[in-house]
Biopython code that builds the backbone (N, CA, C, O; Angstrom):
import numpy as np
from Bio.PDB.StructureBuilder import StructureBuilder

atoms = [
    (1, "MET", "N", (0.847, -1.179, 0.000)),
    (1, "MET", "CA", (0.000, 0.000, 0.000)),
    (1, "MET", "C", (0.883, 1.230, 0.000)),
    (1, "MET", "O", (1.880, 1.284, 0.720)),
    (2, "ALA", "N", (0.521, 2.220, -0.807)),
    (2, "ALA", "CA", (1.320, 3.441, -0.946)),
    (2, "ALA", "C", (1.521, 4.150, 0.381)),
    (2, "ALA", "O", (2.552, 4.789, 0.593)),
    (3, "GLY", "N", (0.550, 4.045, 1.275)),
    (3, "GLY", "CA", (0.667, 4.703, 2.567)),
    (3, "GLY", "C", (1.807, 4.164, 3.396)),
    (3, "GLY", "O", (2.269, 4.816, 4.333)),
    (4, "GLU", "N", (2.257, 2.985, 3.056)),
    (4, "GLU", "CA", (3.298, 2.333, 3.842)),
    (4, "GLU", "C", (4.615, 2.257, 3.078)),
    (4, "GLU", "O", (5.684, 2.458, 3.654)),
    (5, "SER", "N", (4.537, 1.967, 1.779)),
    (5, "SER", "CA", (5.739, 1.639, 1.022)),
    (5, "SER", "C", (6.303, 2.789, 0.196)),
    (5, "SER", "O", (7.351, 2.629, -0.430)),
    (6, "ARG", "N", (5.653, 3.920, 0.176)),
    (6, "ARG", "CA", (6.091, 5.003, -0.691)),
    (6, "ARG", "C", (7.456, 5.539, -0.283)),
    (6, "ARG", "O", (7.815, 5.563, 0.895)),
    (7, "SER", "N", (8.204, 5.968, -1.297)),
    (7, "SER", "CA", (9.498, 6.589, -1.040)),
    (7, "SER", "C", (9.309, 8.098, -0.891)),
    (7, "SER", "O", (8.248, 8.637, -1.205)),
    (8, "ASP", "N", (10.341, 8.760, -0.413)),
    (8, "ASP", "CA", (10.282, 10.219, -0.327)),
    (8, "ASP", "C", (10.129, 10.833, -1.719)),
    (8, "ASP", "O", (9.417, 11.823, -1.887)),
    (9, "GLU", "N", (10.788, 10.255, -2.703)),
    (9, "GLU", "CA", (10.678, 10.740, -4.081)),
    (9, "GLU", "C", (9.236, 10.594, -4.594)),
    (9, "GLU", "O", (8.712, 11.488, -5.257)),
    (10, "GLU", "N", (8.613, 9.470, -4.280)),
    (10, "GLU", "CA", (7.222, 9.279, -4.706)),
    (10, "GLU", "C", (6.302, 10.280, -4.028)),
    (10, "GLU", "O", (5.357, 10.769, -4.646)),
    (11, "LEU", "N", (6.567, 10.592, -2.761)),
    (11, "LEU", "CA", (5.751, 11.590, -2.070)),
    (11, "LEU", "C", (5.893, 12.957, -2.733)),
    (11, "LEU", "O", (4.910, 13.688, -2.851)),
    (12, "VAL", "N", (7.086, 13.305, -3.160)),
    (12, "VAL", "CA", (7.292, 14.564, -3.877)),
    (12, "VAL", "C", (6.460, 14.562, -5.157)),
    (12, "VAL", "O", (5.827, 15.566, -5.484)),
    (13, "ARG", "N", (6.455, 13.441, -5.885)),
    (13, "ARG", "CA", (5.656, 13.332, -7.111)),
    (13, "ARG", "C", (4.165, 13.422, -6.816)),
    (13, "ARG", "O", (3.424, 14.071, -7.555)),
    (14, "VAL", "N", (3.722, 12.777, -5.743)),
    (14, "VAL", "CA", (2.309, 12.832, -5.342)),
    (14, "VAL", "C", (1.912, 14.276, -5.061)),
    (14, "VAL", "O", (0.903, 14.763, -5.571)),
    (15, "ASP", "N", (2.714, 14.956, -4.245)),
    (15, "ASP", "CA", (2.401, 16.349, -3.887)),
    (15, "ASP", "C", (2.391, 17.254, -5.117)),
    (15, "ASP", "O", (1.503, 18.094, -5.263)),
    (16, "ALA", "N", (3.368, 17.086, -5.995)),
    (16, "ALA", "CA", (3.446, 17.927, -7.196)),
    (16, "ALA", "C", (2.257, 17.671, -8.121)),
    (16, "ALA", "O", (1.716, 18.607, -8.709)),
    (17, "THR", "N", (1.855, 16.428, -8.249)),
    (17, "THR", "CA", (0.733, 16.087, -9.121)),
    (17, "THR", "C", (-0.578, 16.580, -8.528)),
    (17, "THR", "O", (-1.445, 17.066, -9.254)),
    (18, "PHE", "N", (-0.726, 16.461, -7.223)),
    (18, "PHE", "CA", (-1.927, 16.968, -6.562)),
    (18, "PHE", "C", (-2.028, 18.478, -6.760)),
    (18, "PHE", "O", (-3.108, 18.997, -7.042)),
    (19, "GLU", "N", (-0.925, 19.172, -6.616)),
    (19, "GLU", "CA", (-0.917, 20.629, -6.833)),
    (19, "GLU", "C", (-1.218, 20.948, -8.298)),
    (19, "GLU", "O", (-1.918, 21.919, -8.583)),
    (20, "ALA", "N", (-0.704, 20.154, -9.218)),
    (20, "ALA", "CA", (-0.980, 20.365, -10.643)),
    (20, "ALA", "C", (-2.468, 20.185, -10.938)),
    (20, "ALA", "O", (-3.023, 20.897, -11.773)),
    (21, "MET", "N", (-3.115, 19.238, -10.259)),
    (21, "MET", "CA", (-4.564, 19.073, -10.428)),
    (21, "MET", "C", (-5.286, 20.365, -10.063)),
    (21, "MET", "O", (-6.143, 20.846, -10.804)),
    (22, "ARG", "N", (-4.927, 20.912, -8.914)),
    (22, "ARG", "CA", (-5.550, 22.145, -8.436)),
    (22, "ARG", "C", (-5.278, 23.308, -9.402)),
    (22, "ARG", "O", (-6.172, 24.103, -9.691)),
    (23, "GLU", "N", (-4.062, 23.396, -9.888)),
    (23, "GLU", "CA", (-3.704, 24.466, -10.831)),
    (23, "GLU", "C", (-4.520, 24.362, -12.117)),
    (23, "GLU", "O", (-4.950, 25.377, -12.665)),
    (24, "ARG", "N", (-4.732, 23.143, -12.595)),
    (24, "ARG", "CA", (-5.523, 22.951, -13.823)),
    (24, "ARG", "C", (-6.952, 23.438, -13.612)),
    (24, "ARG", "O", (-7.554, 23.992, -14.532)),
    (25, "VAL", "N", (-7.501, 23.243, -12.420)),
    (25, "VAL", "CA", (-8.847, 23.736, -12.107)),
    (25, "VAL", "C", (-8.851, 25.259, -12.117)),
    (25, "VAL", "O", (-9.742, 25.879, -12.699)),
    (26, "VAL", "N", (-7.867, 25.853, -11.479)),
    (26, "VAL", "CA", (-7.801, 27.321, -11.375)),
    (26, "VAL", "C", (-7.750, 27.976, -12.749)),
    (26, "VAL", "O", (-8.361, 29.023, -12.962)),
    (27, "VAL", "N", (-7.024, 27.364, -13.679)),
    (27, "VAL", "CA", (-6.919, 27.957, -15.022)),
    (27, "VAL", "C", (-8.031, 27.490, -15.955)),
    (27, "VAL", "O", (-8.047, 27.854, -17.131)),
    (28, "GLY", "N", (-8.960, 26.689, -15.440)),
    (28, "GLY", "CA", (-10.107, 26.271, -16.251)),
    (28, "GLY", "C", (-9.782, 25.219, -17.288)),
    (28, "GLY", "O", (-10.301, 25.265, -18.403)),
    (29, "ASP", "N", (-8.931, 24.275, -16.936)),
    (29, "ASP", "CA", (-8.501, 23.225, -17.861)),
    (29, "ASP", "C", (-8.968, 21.858, -17.356)),
    (29, "ASP", "O", (-8.194, 21.136, -16.728)),
    (30, "PRO", "N", (-10.234, 21.496, -17.626)),
    (30, "PRO", "CA", (-10.745, 20.224, -17.104)),
    (30, "PRO", "C", (-10.016, 19.004, -17.658)),
    (30, "PRO", "O", (-9.833, 18.016, -16.948)),
    (31, "HIS", "N", (-9.600, 19.067, -18.917)),
    (31, "HIS", "CA", (-8.883, 17.923, -19.491)),
    (31, "HIS", "C", (-7.515, 17.761, -18.836)),
    (31, "HIS", "O", (-7.065, 16.642, -18.590)),
    (32, "GLY", "N", (-6.864, 18.877, -18.558)),
    (32, "GLY", "CA", (-5.589, 18.823, -17.851)),
    (32, "GLY", "C", (-5.759, 18.283, -16.440)),
    (32, "GLY", "O", (-4.916, 17.533, -15.948)),
    (33, "MET", "N", (-6.857, 18.668, -15.789)),
    (33, "MET", "CA", (-7.126, 18.155, -14.442)),
    (33, "MET", "C", (-7.335, 16.644, -14.490)),
    (33, "MET", "O", (-6.829, 15.918, -13.635)),
    (34, "GLN", "N", (-8.074, 16.172, -15.485)),
    (34, "GLN", "CA", (-8.288, 14.726, -15.622)),
    (34, "GLN", "C", (-6.967, 14.001, -15.867)),
    (34, "GLN", "O", (-6.738, 12.917, -15.330)),
    (35, "ARG", "N", (-6.106, 14.601, -16.673)),
    (35, "ARG", "CA", (-4.796, 14.005, -16.948)),
    (35, "ARG", "C", (-3.984, 13.896, -15.650)),
    (35, "ARG", "O", (-3.364, 12.867, -15.381)),
    (36, "GLU", "N", (-3.995, 14.965, -14.858)),
    (36, "GLU", "CA", (-3.251, 14.944, -13.600)),
    (36, "GLU", "C", (-3.879, 13.973, -12.596)),
    (36, "GLU", "O", (-3.168, 13.334, -11.821)),
    (37, "ASP", "N", (-5.204, 13.863, -12.610)),
    (37, "ASP", "CA", (-5.888, 12.896, -11.744)),
    (37, "ASP", "C", (-5.429, 11.487, -12.089)),
    (37, "ASP", "O", (-5.134, 10.685, -11.202)),
    (38, "ARG", "N", (-5.372, 11.198, -13.361)),
    (38, "ARG", "CA", (-4.900, 9.887, -13.801)),
    (38, "ARG", "C", (-3.456, 9.668, -13.339)),
    (38, "ARG", "O", (-3.112, 8.601, -12.831)),
    (39, "ASN", "N", (-2.620, 10.690, -13.522)),
    (39, "ASN", "CA", (-1.227, 10.585, -13.087)),
    (39, "ASN", "C", (-1.129, 10.325, -11.587)),
    (39, "ASN", "O", (-0.330, 9.500, -11.144)),
    (40, "LEU", "N", (-1.947, 11.031, -10.810)),
    (40, "LEU", "CA", (-1.915, 10.865, -9.361)),
    (40, "LEU", "C", (-2.255, 9.428, -8.969)),
    (40, "LEU", "O", (-1.551, 8.814, -8.167)),
    (41, "HIS", "N", (-3.325, 8.903, -9.534)),
    (41, "HIS", "CA", (-3.710, 7.532, -9.202)),
    (41, "HIS", "C", (-2.629, 6.545, -9.642)),
    (41, "HIS", "O", (-2.364, 5.560, -8.952)),
    (42, "ARG", "N", (-2.019, 6.808, -10.773)),
    (42, "ARG", "CA", (-0.946, 5.927, -11.267)),
    (42, "ARG", "C", (0.246, 5.959, -10.305)),
    (42, "ARG", "O", (0.792, 4.910, -9.962)),
    (43, "ILE", "N", (0.650, 7.151, -9.869)),
    (43, "ILE", "CA", (1.777, 7.276, -8.938)),
    (43, "ILE", "C", (1.463, 6.539, -7.638)),
    (43, "ILE", "O", (2.311, 5.826, -7.103)),
    (44, "LEU", "N", (0.247, 6.713, -7.135)),
    (44, "LEU", "CA", (-0.138, 6.039, -5.888)),
    (44, "LEU", "C", (-0.108, 4.516, -6.046)),
    (44, "LEU", "O", (0.346, 3.802, -5.152)),
    (45, "LEU", "N", (-0.588, 4.034, -7.173)),
    (45, "LEU", "CA", (-0.565, 2.592, -7.394)),
    (45, "LEU", "C", (0.857, 2.077, -7.568)),
    (45, "LEU", "O", (1.187, 0.999, -7.074)),
    (46, "GLU", "N", (1.702, 2.830, -8.263)),
    (46, "GLU", "CA", (3.104, 2.430, -8.399)),
    (46, "GLU", "C", (3.780, 2.408, -7.030)),
    (46, "GLU", "O", (4.575, 1.516, -6.735)),
    (47, "ALA", "N", (3.458, 3.396, -6.199)),
    (47, "ALA", "CA", (4.044, 3.458, -4.862)),
    (47, "ALA", "C", (3.585, 2.288, -3.994)),
    (47, "ALA", "O", (4.270, 1.907, -3.045)),
    (48, "SER", "N", (2.439, 1.729, -4.320)),
    (48, "SER", "CA", (1.951, 0.568, -3.573)),
    (48, "SER", "C", (2.638, -0.710, -4.027)),
    (48, "SER", "O", (2.486, -1.761, -3.405)),
    (49, "ARG", "N", (3.394, -0.614, -5.112)),
    (49, "ARG", "CA", (4.118, -1.750, -5.706)),
    (49, "ARG", "C", (3.158, -2.781, -6.292)),
    (49, "ARG", "O", (3.490, -3.962, -6.392)),
    (50, "ASN", "N", (1.964, -2.325, -6.680)),
    (50, "ASN", "CA", (0.961, -3.218, -7.254)),
    (50, "ASN", "C", (0.748, -2.832, -8.708)),
    (50, "ASN", "O", (-0.205, -2.129, -9.043)),
    (51, "MET", "N", (1.644, -3.298, -9.567)),
    (51, "MET", "CA", (1.586, -2.918, -10.977)),
    (51, "MET", "C", (0.386, -3.538, -11.687)),
    (51, "MET", "O", (-0.122, -2.963, -12.650)),
    (52, "ARG", "N", (-0.065, -4.674, -11.238)),
    (52, "ARG", "CA", (-1.261, -5.273, -11.835)),
    (52, "ARG", "C", (-2.470, -4.357, -11.628)),
    (52, "ARG", "O", (-3.242, -4.120, -12.557)),
    (53, "ALA", "N", (-2.626, -3.847, -10.410)),
    (53, "ALA", "CA", (-3.724, -2.924, -10.127)),
    (53, "ALA", "C", (-3.548, -1.637, -10.935)),
    (53, "ALA", "O", (-4.528, -1.073, -11.420)),
    (54, "ALA", "N", (-2.332, -1.179, -11.079)),
    (54, "ALA", "CA", (-2.078, 0.039, -11.857)),
    (54, "ALA", "C", (-2.552, -0.132, -13.296)),
    (54, "ALA", "O", (-3.200, 0.756, -13.849)),
    (55, "ARG", "N", (-2.233, -1.261, -13.893)),
    (55, "ARG", "CA", (-2.683, -1.525, -15.270)),
    (55, "ARG", "C", (-4.202, -1.632, -15.346)),
    (55, "ARG", "O", (-4.817, -1.103, -16.272)),
    (56, "MET", "N", (-4.804, -2.307, -14.384)),
    (56, "MET", "CA", (-6.258, -2.472, -14.389)),
    (56, "MET", "C", (-6.962, -1.122, -14.260)),
    (56, "MET", "O", (-7.947, -0.873, -14.954)),
    (57, "VAL", "N", (-6.475, -0.263, -13.393)),
    (57, "VAL", "CA", (-7.093, 1.047, -13.213)),
    (57, "VAL", "C", (-6.933, 1.879, -14.484)),
    (57, "VAL", "O", (-7.863, 2.580, -14.884)),
    (58, "ASP", "N", (-5.768, 1.808, -15.120)),
    (58, "ASP", "CA", (-5.577, 2.525, -16.391)),
    (58, "ASP", "C", (-6.576, 2.042, -17.441)),
    (58, "ASP", "O", (-7.174, 2.851, -18.151)),
    (59, "GLU", "N", (-6.753, 0.736, -17.539)),
    (59, "GLU", "CA", (-7.686, 0.188, -18.515)),
    (59, "GLU", "C", (-9.121, 0.608, -18.211)),
    (59, "GLU", "O", (-9.876, 0.944, -19.123)),
    (60, "LEU", "N", (-9.494, 0.591, -16.952)),
    (60, "LEU", "CA", (-10.845, 1.004, -16.560)),
    (60, "LEU", "C", (-11.063, 2.483, -16.877)),
    (60, "LEU", "O", (-12.109, 2.862, -17.403)),
    (61, "ARG", "N", (-10.084, 3.304, -16.558)),
    (61, "ARG", "CA", (-10.208, 4.734, -16.848)),
    (61, "ARG", "C", (-10.314, 4.961, -18.358)),
    (61, "ARG", "O", (-11.107, 5.792, -18.801)),
    (62, "ASP", "N", (-9.524, 4.235, -19.150)),
    (62, "ASP", "CA", (-9.612, 4.352, -20.604)),
    (62, "ASP", "C", (-11.016, 4.023, -21.087)),
    (62, "ASP", "O", (-11.560, 4.712, -21.950)),
    (63, "LEU", "N", (-11.599, 2.971, -20.533)),
    (63, "LEU", "CA", (-12.951, 2.567, -20.911)),
    (63, "LEU", "C", (-13.954, 3.668, -20.589)),
    (63, "LEU", "O", (-14.785, 4.021, -21.426)),
    (64, "VAL", "N", (-13.876, 4.203, -19.386)),
    (64, "VAL", "CA", (-14.807, 5.255, -18.971)),
    (64, "VAL", "C", (-14.645, 6.488, -19.856)),
    (64, "VAL", "O", (-15.635, 7.049, -20.325)),
    (65, "LEU", "N", (-13.411, 6.908, -20.085)),
    (65, "LEU", "CA", (-13.176, 8.107, -20.892)),
    (65, "LEU", "C", (-13.539, 7.887, -22.357)),
    (65, "LEU", "O", (-13.975, 8.820, -23.031)),
    (66, "SER", "N", (-13.364, 6.664, -22.858)),
    (66, "SER", "CA", (-13.717, 6.386, -24.256)),
    (66, "SER", "C", (-15.222, 6.533, -24.483)),
    (66, "SER", "O", (-15.673, 6.741, -25.609)),
    (67, "ARG", "N", (-15.983, 6.422, -23.406)),
    (67, "ARG", "CA", (-17.431, 6.602, -23.491)),
    (67, "ARG", "C", (-17.834, 8.052, -23.261)),
    (67, "ARG", "O", (-19.019, 8.386, -23.249)),
    (68, "GLY", "N", (-16.818, 8.922, -23.077)),
    (68, "GLY", "CA", (-17.101, 10.335, -22.869)),
    (68, "GLY", "C", (-17.585, 10.653, -21.469)),
    (68, "GLY", "O", (-18.215, 11.686, -21.245)),
    (69, "GLN", "N", (-17.293, 9.773, -20.528)),
    (69, "GLN", "CA", (-17.767, 9.961, -19.164)),
    (69, "GLN", "C", (-16.705, 10.614, -18.298)),
    (69, "GLN", "O", (-15.516, 10.318, -18.412)),
    (70, "THR", "N", (-17.150, 11.493, -17.446)),
    (70, "THR", "CA", (-16.318, 12.098, -16.424)),
    (70, "THR", "C", (-17.250, 12.621, -15.336)),
    (70, "THR", "O", (-18.405, 12.949, -15.608)),
    (71, "THR", "N", (-16.754, 12.698, -14.121)),
    (71, "THR", "CA", (-17.595, 13.253, -13.063)),
    (71, "THR", "C", (-17.241, 14.698, -12.787)),
    (71, "THR", "O", (-18.091, 15.478, -12.356)),
    (72, "GLY", "N", (-15.990, 15.064, -13.031)),
    (72, "GLY", "CA", (-15.545, 16.429, -12.748)),
    (72, "GLY", "C", (-16.247, 17.444, -13.630)),
    (72, "GLY", "O", (-16.209, 17.346, -14.856)),
    (73, "GLY", "N", (-16.887, 18.415, -13.005)),
    (73, "GLY", "CA", (-17.583, 19.455, -13.737)),
    (73, "GLY", "C", (-18.983, 19.063, -14.156)),
    (73, "GLY", "O", (-19.706, 19.879, -14.728)),
    (74, "ARG", "N", (-19.380, 17.833, -13.883)),
    (74, "ARG", "CA", (-20.727, 17.383, -14.234)),
    (74, "ARG", "C", (-21.506, 17.036, -12.977)),
    (74, "ARG", "O", (-22.461, 17.724, -12.618)),
    (75, "SER", "N", (-21.093, 15.965, -12.313)),
    (75, "SER", "CA", (-21.785, 15.541, -11.094)),
    (75, "SER", "C", (-21.273, 16.278, -9.870)),
    (75, "SER", "O", (-21.939, 16.322, -8.835)),
    (76, "ARG", "N", (-20.110, 16.842, -9.992)),
    (76, "ARG", "CA", (-19.486, 17.615, -8.904)),
    (76, "ARG", "C", (-18.533, 18.605, -9.554)),
    (76, "ARG", "O", (-18.122, 18.427, -10.701)),
    (77, "THR", "N", (-18.191, 19.635, -8.822)),
    (77, "THR", "CA", (-17.271, 20.616, -9.386)),
    (77, "THR", "C", (-15.884, 19.994, -9.514)),
    (77, "THR", "O", (-15.558, 19.020, -8.837)),
    (78, "LEU", "N", (-15.083, 20.572, -10.390)),
    (78, "LEU", "CA", (-13.715, 20.090, -10.536)),
    (78, "LEU", "C", (-12.948, 20.250, -9.222)),
    (78, "LEU", "O", (-12.162, 19.383, -8.840)),
    (79, "LEU", "N", (-13.186, 21.366, -8.540)),
    (79, "LEU", "CA", (-12.486, 21.591, -7.275)),
    (79, "LEU", "C", (-12.913, 20.566, -6.223)),
    (79, "LEU", "O", (-12.078, 20.096, -5.450)),
    (80, "ALA", "N", (-14.185, 20.217, -6.185)),
    (80, "ALA", "CA", (-14.640, 19.184, -5.247)),
    (80, "ALA", "C", (-13.962, 17.853, -5.559)),
    (80, "ALA", "O", (-13.581, 17.110, -4.655)),
    (81, "ASN", "N", (-13.820, 17.567, -6.838)),
    (81, "ASN", "CA", (-13.135, 16.345, -7.256)),
    (81, "ASN", "C", (-11.694, 16.353, -6.742)),
    (81, "ASN", "O", (-11.227, 15.358, -6.187)),
    (82, "VAL", "N", (-11.000, 17.460, -6.923)),
    (82, "VAL", "CA", (-9.619, 17.566, -6.437)),
    (82, "VAL", "C", (-9.581, 17.415, -4.921)),
    (82, "VAL", "O", (-8.765, 16.664, -4.387)),
    (83, "ASP", "N", (-10.455, 18.123, -4.236)),
    (83, "ASP", "CA", (-10.447, 18.110, -2.769)),
    (83, "ASP", "C", (-10.701, 16.724, -2.186)),
    (83, "ASP", "O", (-10.242, 16.421, -1.084)),
    (84, "GLU", "N", (-11.428, 15.882, -2.915)),
    (84, "GLU", "CA", (-11.671, 14.512, -2.438)),
    (84, "GLU", "C", (-10.375, 13.720, -2.296)),
    (84, "GLU", "O", (-10.331, 12.714, -1.588)),
    (85, "HIS", "N", (-9.329, 14.172, -2.964)),
    (85, "HIS", "CA", (-8.052, 13.466, -2.903)),
    (85, "HIS", "C", (-7.211, 13.855, -1.694)),
    (85, "HIS", "O", (-6.254, 13.155, -1.363)),
    (86, "ALA", "N", (-7.547, 14.955, -1.029)),
    (86, "ALA", "CA", (-6.735, 15.442, 0.094)),
    (86, "ALA", "C", (-6.573, 14.404, 1.206)),
    (86, "ALA", "O", (-5.460, 14.240, 1.706)),
    (87, "PRO", "N", (-7.638, 13.689, 1.619)),
    (87, "PRO", "CA", (-7.446, 12.672, 2.666)),
    (87, "PRO", "C", (-6.522, 11.533, 2.232)),
    (87, "PRO", "O", (-5.809, 10.960, 3.056)),
    (88, "ILE", "N", (-6.535, 11.211, 0.952)),
    (88, "ILE", "CA", (-5.632, 10.168, 0.440)),
    (88, "ILE", "C", (-4.188, 10.639, 0.590)),
    (88, "ILE", "O", (-3.334, 9.917, 1.104)),
    (89, "ILE", "N", (-3.935, 11.864, 0.132)),
    (89, "ILE", "CA", (-2.590, 12.426, 0.173)),
    (89, "ILE", "C", (-2.103, 12.515, 1.622)),
    (89, "ILE", "O", (-0.957, 12.176, 1.916)),
    (90, "ALA", "N", (-2.969, 12.968, 2.516)),
    (90, "ALA", "CA", (-2.587, 13.094, 3.927)),
    (90, "ALA", "C", (-2.211, 11.736, 4.511)),
    (90, "ALA", "O", (-1.216, 11.624, 5.228)),
    (91, "ALA", "N", (-2.987, 10.719, 4.213)),
    (91, "ALA", "CA", (-2.709, 9.381, 4.746)),
    (91, "ALA", "C", (-1.403, 8.822, 4.189)),
    (91, "ALA", "O", (-0.636, 8.185, 4.912)),
    (92, "VAL", "N", (-1.156, 9.060, 2.913)),
    (92, "VAL", "CA", (0.098, 8.596, 2.310)),
    (92, "VAL", "C", (1.268, 9.340, 2.937)),
    (92, "VAL", "O", (2.289, 8.737, 3.266)),
    (93, "ARG", "N", (1.121, 10.642, 3.100)),
    (93, "ARG", "CA", (2.179, 11.450, 3.716)),
    (93, "ARG", "C", (2.506, 10.937, 5.120)),
    (93, "ARG", "O", (3.673, 10.881, 5.508)),
    (94, "GLU", "N", (1.473, 10.563, 5.879)),
    (94, "GLU", "CA", (1.650, 10.112, 7.263)),
    (94, "GLU", "C", (1.958, 8.617, 7.370)),
    (94, "GLU", "O", (2.074, 8.080, 8.472)),
    (95, "ARG", "N", (2.087, 7.958, 6.235)),
    (95, "ARG", "CA", (2.353, 6.510, 6.191)),
    (95, "ARG", "C", (1.296, 5.727, 6.986)),
    (95, "ARG", "O", (1.609, 4.875, 7.817)),
    (96, "SER", "N", (0.047, 6.053, 6.695)),
    (96, "SER", "CA", (-1.077, 5.394, 7.353)),
    (96, "SER", "C", (-1.849, 4.572, 6.318)),
    (96, "SER", "O", (-2.812, 5.065, 5.731)),
    (97, "PRO", "N", (-1.434, 3.329, 6.091)),
    (97, "PRO", "CA", (-2.048, 2.543, 5.016)),
    (97, "PRO", "C", (-3.545, 2.311, 5.187)),
    (97, "PRO", "O", (-4.287, 2.342, 4.206)),
    (98, "GLY", "N", (-3.995, 2.080, 6.405)),
    (98, "GLY", "CA", (-5.426, 1.857, 6.617)),
    (98, "GLY", "C", (-6.249, 3.068, 6.228)),
    (98, "GLY", "O", (-7.275, 2.939, 5.561)),
    (99, "ARG", "N", (-5.803, 4.244, 6.642)),
    (99, "ARG", "CA", (-6.508, 5.479, 6.281)),
    (99, "ARG", "C", (-6.415, 5.739, 4.780)),
    (99, "ARG", "O", (-7.372, 6.214, 4.169)),
    (100, "ALA", "N", (-5.266, 5.429, 4.189)),
    (100, "ALA", "CA", (-5.107, 5.637, 2.746)),
    (100, "ALA", "C", (-6.080, 4.751, 1.963)),
    (100, "ALA", "O", (-6.701, 5.197, 0.998)),
    (101, "VAL", "N", (-6.204, 3.507, 2.385)),
    (101, "VAL", "CA", (-7.134, 2.582, 1.715)),
    (101, "VAL", "C", (-8.567, 3.095, 1.841)),
    (101, "VAL", "O", (-9.305, 3.127, 0.857)),
    (102, "GLU", "N", (-8.954, 3.490, 3.030)),
    (102, "GLU", "CA", (-10.324, 3.982, 3.235)),
    (102, "GLU", "C", (-10.586, 5.261, 2.432)),
    (102, "GLU", "O", (-11.662, 5.420, 1.855)),
    (103, "ALA", "N", (-9.612, 6.165, 2.394)),
    (103, "ALA", "CA", (-9.784, 7.406, 1.644)),
    (103, "ALA", "C", (-9.869, 7.126, 0.145)),
    (103, "ALA", "O", (-10.674, 7.736, -0.558)),
    (104, "MET", "N", (-9.045, 6.209, -0.339)),
    (104, "MET", "CA", (-9.088, 5.858, -1.760)),
    (104, "MET", "C", (-10.408, 5.164, -2.083)),
    (104, "MET", "O", (-11.015, 5.435, -3.118)),
    (105, "ARG", "N", (-10.848, 4.281, -1.209)),
    (105, "ARG", "CA", (-12.127, 3.597, -1.432)),
    (105, "ARG", "C", (-13.260, 4.623, -1.526)),
    (105, "ARG", "O", (-14.114, 4.533, -2.409)),
    (106, "SER", "N", (-13.260, 5.580, -0.627)),
    (106, "SER", "CA", (-14.286, 6.621, -0.637)),
    (106, "SER", "C", (-14.258, 7.407, -1.939)),
    (106, "SER", "O", (-15.307, 7.682, -2.521)),
    (107, "ASN", "N", (-13.069, 7.768, -2.398)),
    (107, "ASN", "CA", (-12.929, 8.512, -3.655)),
    (107, "ASN", "C", (-13.438, 7.686, -4.840)),
    (107, "ASN", "O", (-14.187, 8.193, -5.675)),
    (108, "LEU", "N", (-13.039, 6.441, -4.912)),
    (108, "LEU", "CA", (-13.440, 5.598, -6.043)),
    (108, "LEU", "C", (-14.937, 5.283, -6.009)),
    (108, "LEU", "O", (-15.591, 5.251, -7.052)),
    (109, "GLU", "N", (-15.471, 5.053, -4.827)),
    (109, "GLU", "CA", (-16.906, 4.785, -4.727)),
    (109, "GLU", "C", (-17.726, 6.010, -5.097)),
    (109, "GLU", "O", (-18.771, 5.882, -5.735)),
    (110, "ALA", "N", (-17.273, 7.187, -4.709)),
    (110, "ALA", "CA", (-17.989, 8.413, -5.092)),
    (110, "ALA", "C", (-17.981, 8.567, -6.606)),
    (110, "ALA", "O", (-19.005, 8.892, -7.206)),
    (111, "SER", "N", (-16.824, 8.333, -7.223)),
    (111, "SER", "CA", (-16.749, 8.432, -8.685)),
    (111, "SER", "C", (-17.659, 7.416, -9.349)),
    (111, "SER", "O", (-18.368, 7.735, -10.303)),
    (112, "ARG", "N", (-17.637, 6.205, -8.848)),
    (112, "ARG", "CA", (-18.510, 5.157, -9.393)),
    (112, "ARG", "C", (-19.973, 5.571, -9.300)),
    (112, "ARG", "O", (-20.721, 5.461, -10.271)),
    (113, "ASP", "N", (-20.373, 6.046, -8.128)),
    (113, "ASP", "CA", (-21.775, 6.424, -7.922)),
    (113, "ASP", "C", (-22.185, 7.571, -8.832)),
    (113, "ASP", "O", (-23.284, 7.561, -9.386)),
    (114, "PHE", "N", (-21.310, 8.561, -8.991)),
    (114, "PHE", "CA", (-21.622, 9.684, -9.886)),
    (114, "PHE", "C", (-21.738, 9.217, -11.331)),
    (114, "PHE", "O", (-22.626, 9.667, -12.055)),
    (115, "LEU", "N", (-20.861, 8.327, -11.756)),
    (115, "LEU", "CA", (-20.926, 7.814, -13.123)),
    (115, "LEU", "C", (-22.216, 7.043, -13.362)),
    (115, "LEU", "O", (-22.835, 7.181, -14.417)),
    (116, "ILE", "N", (-22.623, 6.239, -12.401)),
    (116, "ILE", "CA", (-23.874, 5.474, -12.541)),
    (116, "ILE", "C", (-25.058, 6.406, -12.619)),
    (116, "ILE", "O", (-25.954, 6.202, -13.438)),
    (117, "LEU", "N", (-25.080, 7.427, -11.779)),
    (117, "LEU", "CA", (-26.185, 8.411, -11.831)),
    (117, "LEU", "C", (-26.237, 9.116, -13.177)),
    (117, "LEU", "O", (-27.318, 9.342, -13.720)),
    (118, "GLN", "N", (-25.083, 9.460, -13.714)),
    (118, "GLN", "CA", (-25.055, 10.130, -15.008)),
    (118, "GLN", "C", (-25.596, 9.217, -16.106)),
    (118, "GLN", "O", (-26.305, 9.679, -17.001)),
    (119, "GLN", "N", (-25.276, 7.953, -16.048)),
    (119, "GLN", "CA", (-25.751, 6.998, -17.048)),
    (119, "GLN", "C", (-27.268, 6.845, -16.983)),
    (119, "GLN", "O", (-27.914, 6.594, -18.001)),
    (120, "ALA", "N", (-27.832, 6.995, -15.797)),
    (120, "ALA", "CA", (-29.273, 6.809, -15.599)),
    (120, "ALA", "C", (-30.069, 7.973, -16.167)),
    (120, "ALA", "O", (-31.269, 7.839, -16.406)),
    (121, "LYS", "N", (-29.422, 9.116, -16.387)),
    (121, "LYS", "CA", (-30.133, 10.307, -16.869)),
    (121, "LYS", "C", (-30.341, 10.274, -18.355)),
    (121, "LYS", "O", (-30.922, 11.202, -18.918)),
]
sb = StructureBuilder()
sb.init_structure("model")
sb.init_model(0)
sb.init_chain("A")
sb.init_seg("    ")
for serial, (resi, resn, name, xyz) in enumerate(atoms, 1):
    if name == "N":
        sb.init_residue(resn, " ", resi, " ")
    sb.init_atom(name, np.array(xyz, "f"), 0.0, 1.0, " ", f" {name:<3s}", serial, name[0])
structure = sb.get_structure()
């Protein structure tokens, strides 16, 4: 789990990518924010040393995006989407794997629920 196994270098990458997500929102670049969101999740999965999960998440995200689906700016604001990642980052920074897992689960479940609601409309 990234909360336990991450290196200092990976934490620097996590922090920089999280800040880049926020910057993309500020300048009104939703596609850039989505790109940074993908990068953030990839870095976190790499830091967990679970490359199989990293590939699976990339494939799932590709599938969702190929259908033109996104939650940022539709079901929730882009800034709300970014802010949902703060508990994940905090847990990883503090090397708290249990909290990191719960925060990531919450983020992914919220995204799933928003995507399902959008499909129902």
